[in-house]
PLY file of the C-alpha trace (Angstrom):
ply
format ascii 1.0
element vertex 254
property float x
property float y
property float z
element edge 253
property int vertex1
property int vertex2
end_header
-78.34 -110.80 -180.98
-77.70 -113.19 -178.11
-80.76 -115.07 -176.87
-81.78 -114.73 -173.23
-81.64 -117.73 -170.93
-85.21 -118.58 -169.94
-84.56 -121.59 -167.69
-81.33 -122.68 -165.99
-81.44 -125.90 -163.95
-78.33 -126.75 -161.94
-77.45 -130.02 -160.15
-81.09 -130.90 -159.53
-81.80 -133.75 -157.12
-85.42 -134.70 -156.49
-87.55 -137.71 -155.73
-90.75 -139.14 -154.34
-91.48 -141.11 -151.15
-87.82 -141.02 -150.15
-86.58 -142.41 -153.48
-84.23 -140.15 -155.43
-85.14 -140.02 -159.13
-83.33 -136.95 -160.45
-79.66 -137.28 -159.60
-77.81 -134.13 -160.57
-79.70 -132.93 -163.64
-78.37 -129.88 -165.51
-80.38 -128.15 -168.23
-80.32 -124.78 -170.02
-83.08 -123.36 -172.23
-83.05 -120.08 -174.15
-85.96 -118.01 -175.41
-87.25 -119.10 -178.81
-86.04 -122.70 -178.47
-87.76 -126.06 -178.60
-86.09 -128.84 -176.61
-87.10 -132.49 -176.72
-86.39 -134.77 -173.76
-86.39 -138.51 -174.45
-85.50 -141.53 -172.38
-86.66 -144.97 -171.28
-89.44 -145.53 -168.75
-88.38 -144.63 -165.23
-85.59 -142.30 -166.32
-87.15 -139.25 -164.66
-88.88 -137.43 -167.52
-92.26 -136.91 -165.85
-90.55 -136.26 -162.51
-88.63 -133.42 -164.14
-91.80 -131.85 -165.53
-93.63 -132.30 -162.21
-90.79 -130.74 -160.23
-90.70 -127.71 -162.51
-94.47 -127.25 -162.27
-94.48 -127.66 -158.47
-96.22 -131.00 -158.08
-96.25 -131.48 -154.27
-95.65 -135.24 -154.59
-92.04 -134.56 -155.57
-89.43 -133.24 -153.15
-86.41 -131.24 -154.27
-83.40 -132.16 -152.11
-80.66 -130.19 -153.88
-80.05 -127.88 -156.81
-81.82 -124.86 -158.19
-83.86 -123.69 -161.16
-83.82 -120.07 -162.32
-86.82 -119.15 -164.50
-86.41 -115.80 -166.32
-84.36 -114.52 -163.38
-86.51 -115.92 -160.55
-85.81 -118.90 -158.29
-88.51 -121.30 -159.40
-88.54 -123.51 -156.31
-89.34 -120.50 -154.12
-92.67 -120.01 -155.93
-95.96 -121.81 -155.32
-97.38 -123.86 -158.20
-99.95 -121.10 -158.80
-97.31 -118.40 -158.95
-95.19 -120.50 -161.31
-98.20 -120.66 -163.63
-98.77 -116.91 -163.34
-95.09 -116.31 -164.12
-95.57 -118.21 -167.36
-94.95 -121.92 -166.82
-97.52 -124.25 -168.39
-97.64 -128.05 -168.08
-99.67 -130.17 -170.50
-100.45 -133.44 -168.75
-100.02 -136.93 -170.15
-103.50 -137.79 -168.86
-105.60 -134.60 -168.53
-108.16 -134.81 -165.72
-111.89 -134.20 -165.98
-113.46 -131.45 -163.87
-117.22 -132.12 -163.78
-119.47 -129.15 -163.18
-116.91 -126.53 -164.25
-117.43 -125.19 -167.76
-114.44 -124.42 -169.95
-115.64 -120.82 -170.22
-115.67 -120.30 -166.45
-112.45 -122.27 -166.00
-110.54 -120.17 -168.51
-112.05 -116.89 -167.31
-110.93 -117.71 -163.75
-107.43 -118.63 -164.96
-107.04 -115.50 -167.09
-108.29 -113.18 -164.37
-106.17 -114.84 -161.66
-103.10 -114.16 -163.79
-104.19 -110.56 -164.39
-104.75 -110.06 -160.65
-101.25 -111.43 -159.95
-99.82 -108.66 -162.12
-102.10 -105.99 -160.65
-104.43 -105.79 -163.64
-108.22 -105.57 -163.63
-110.38 -108.52 -164.82
-110.75 -108.96 -168.57
-114.09 -107.57 -169.81
-116.51 -110.29 -170.95
-116.67 -109.23 -174.64
-112.88 -109.16 -174.86
-112.64 -112.55 -173.18
-115.18 -114.17 -175.53
-113.39 -112.69 -178.56
-110.10 -114.11 -177.26
-111.66 -117.56 -176.78
-112.95 -117.54 -180.34
-109.52 -116.63 -181.73
-107.68 -119.27 -179.71
-110.22 -122.04 -180.40
-109.48 -121.63 -184.09
-105.81 -122.48 -183.52
-106.65 -126.08 -182.60
-110.03 -126.41 -184.34
-111.80 -126.75 -180.98
-115.53 -127.05 -181.47
-117.59 -124.40 -179.67
-119.73 -127.14 -178.11
-116.65 -128.67 -176.49
-115.56 -125.28 -175.20
-118.95 -124.85 -173.53
-118.93 -128.21 -171.74
-117.35 -129.13 -168.40
-113.55 -129.33 -168.51
-112.57 -132.55 -170.34
-115.77 -134.33 -169.23
-116.65 -137.00 -171.78
-113.84 -135.88 -174.10
-111.89 -138.38 -176.16
-108.12 -138.59 -175.65
-107.52 -136.41 -178.69
-110.11 -133.84 -177.59
-108.49 -133.59 -174.15
-105.07 -132.93 -175.68
-106.54 -130.44 -178.13
-108.26 -128.73 -175.21
-104.97 -128.43 -173.36
-103.29 -126.72 -176.30
-106.29 -124.37 -176.41
-105.68 -123.55 -172.72
-102.04 -122.97 -173.53
-103.04 -120.58 -176.32
-105.29 -118.66 -173.93
-102.64 -118.31 -171.21
-99.69 -117.55 -173.54
-97.00 -119.04 -171.28
-93.31 -118.21 -171.42
-92.49 -121.91 -171.10
-94.77 -124.76 -172.19
-93.89 -128.28 -171.03
-95.62 -131.00 -173.06
-95.41 -134.23 -171.04
-95.99 -137.05 -173.54
-98.80 -135.10 -175.13
-98.66 -137.51 -178.10
-99.70 -140.44 -175.89
-102.83 -142.09 -177.29
-103.25 -139.70 -180.23
-104.09 -140.87 -183.72
-102.24 -139.24 -186.59
-104.92 -136.63 -187.32
-105.16 -135.48 -183.69
-101.37 -135.44 -183.50
-101.17 -133.10 -186.48
-103.76 -130.72 -185.02
-102.05 -130.58 -181.62
-98.58 -130.14 -183.13
-99.83 -127.43 -185.49
-101.28 -125.57 -182.51
-97.96 -125.77 -180.66
-96.06 -124.54 -183.71
-98.42 -121.60 -184.24
-97.92 -120.49 -180.64
-94.13 -120.39 -180.92
-92.64 -116.91 -180.50
-89.13 -115.47 -180.16
-89.61 -114.83 -176.43
-91.18 -118.15 -175.38
-89.95 -121.75 -175.39
-91.18 -125.34 -175.33
-90.01 -128.56 -173.70
-91.38 -131.66 -175.44
-91.18 -134.88 -173.40
-91.76 -137.92 -175.59
-90.83 -141.54 -176.23
-91.26 -141.34 -179.97
-89.74 -139.64 -182.96
-93.14 -139.26 -184.67
-94.11 -136.18 -182.63
-90.81 -134.57 -183.55
-91.72 -134.93 -187.22
-94.32 -132.23 -186.54
-92.78 -130.23 -183.68
-89.21 -129.63 -184.82
-86.79 -129.47 -181.86
-83.67 -127.34 -181.80
-82.09 -129.72 -179.30
-82.72 -133.30 -178.19
-81.64 -134.61 -174.77
-81.51 -138.15 -173.45
-82.48 -138.54 -169.81
-81.30 -141.72 -168.10
-81.19 -142.54 -164.38
-82.01 -138.98 -163.45
-79.37 -137.24 -165.55
-79.08 -135.89 -169.07
-76.45 -138.17 -170.56
-76.45 -137.04 -174.18
-77.54 -133.89 -176.03
-77.61 -133.14 -179.73
-79.67 -131.90 -182.62
-82.78 -133.46 -184.19
-80.63 -136.25 -185.64
-80.21 -137.68 -182.12
-83.93 -138.52 -181.99
-83.61 -140.40 -185.29
-80.65 -142.32 -183.91
-82.64 -143.29 -180.82
-85.54 -144.40 -183.02
-83.19 -146.66 -184.95
-81.02 -148.03 -182.14
-83.11 -147.67 -178.95
-81.41 -146.78 -175.67
-79.23 -149.86 -175.14
-76.37 -148.50 -177.18
-76.24 -145.43 -174.93
-76.27 -147.54 -171.80
-73.39 -149.60 -173.07
-71.26 -146.81 -174.47
-71.71 -143.92 -172.08
-73.31 -144.85 -168.77
0 1
1 2
2 3
3 4
4 5
5 6
6 7
7 8
8 9
9 10
10 11
11 12
12 13
13 14
14 15
15 16
16 17
17 18
18 19
19 20
20 21
21 22
22 23
23 24
24 25
25 26
26 27
27 28
28 29
29 30
30 31
31 32
32 33
33 34
34 35
35 36
36 37
37 38
38 39
39 40
40 41
41 42
42 43
43 44
44 45
45 46
46 47
47 48
48 49
49 50
50 51
51 52
52 53
53 54
54 55
55 56
56 57
57 58
58 59
59 60
60 61
61 62
62 63
63 64
64 65
65 66
66 67
67 68
68 69
69 70
70 71
71 72
72 73
73 74
74 75
75 76
76 77
77 78
78 79
79 80
80 81
81 82
82 83
83 84
84 85
85 86
86 87
87 88
88 89
89 90
90 91
91 92
92 93
93 94
94 95
95 96
96 97
97 98
98 99
99 100
100 101
101 102
102 103
103 104
104 105
105 106
106 107
107 108
108 109
109 110
110 111
111 112
112 113
113 114
114 115
115 116
116 117
117 118
118 119
119 120
120 121
121 122
122 123
123 124
124 125
125 126
126 127
127 128
128 129
129 130
130 131
131 132
132 133
133 134
134 135
135 136
136 137
137 138
138 139
139 140
140 141
141 142
142 143
143 144
144 145
145 146
146 147
147 148
148 149
149 150
150 151
151 152
152 153
153 154
154 155
155 156
156 157
157 158
158 159
159 160
160 161
161 162
162 163
163 164
164 165
165 166
166 167
167 168
168 169
169 170
170 171
171 172
172 173
173 174
174 175
175 176
176 177
177 178
178 179
179 180
180 181
181 182
182 183
183 184
184 185
185 186
186 187
187 188
188 189
189 190
190 191
191 192
192 193
193 194
194 195
195 196
196 197
197 198
198 199
199 200
200 201
201 202
202 203
203 204
204 205
205 206
206 207
207 208
208 209
209 210
210 211
211 212
212 213
213 214
214 215
215 216
216 217
217 218
218 219
219 220
220 221
221 222
222 223
223 224
224 225
225 226
226 227
227 228
228 229
229 230
230 231
231 232
232 233
233 234
234 235
235 236
236 237
237 238
238 239
239 240
240 241
241 242
242 243
243 244
244 245
245 246
246 247
247 248
248 249
249 250
250 251
251 252
252 253
């Protein structure tokens, strides 16, 4: 059975403060796939994730992105989230005074309202939180505190995967989620991502390092350089990059 295209990005040009960063990026993702995007600093990896999520700092100047049949750039950031796009930040922010319980209840019910559904009953919501916390071993005390306030780096990343589990997105974008994680936290986060994988969803993993891909196995690896994907391959490409760096690509192909 042929897999459905979940995301199709065509000739994408985008930048910030008048500087073009993405310079004709093309990218196709099918349901059930995990794609890793690697590349040197400044190549456009975080710009790509921000553009897809609707970060207002970035301006799209050309190209299009079709997300499960809908023109992504015609949707607000909130509607993109409701339609099933989730971005895990490299540096998750703290939200003092807002408990995780209230934060997640608001997010869940906003999504339900978008699709014309009634709010989730409190007992059902609390049961769901308990189930999803177990996926990433999130302590109940952390779940009851303000969002990310006083959390360690690993706890913040774990908390984001918990949020991802609660929202059940069609497409999860992990923007350098391995940044600052020790090996134990990395395993927990990666295990959570793997347990959430389904035939009808997909994941984009943005990373500098092969070590994350030892735990989250990609179907495809892409190299982003100067705003374009210049090489694509299987998991072996990440190993080659780990061994040789990016200079050999610059010399041979760019």
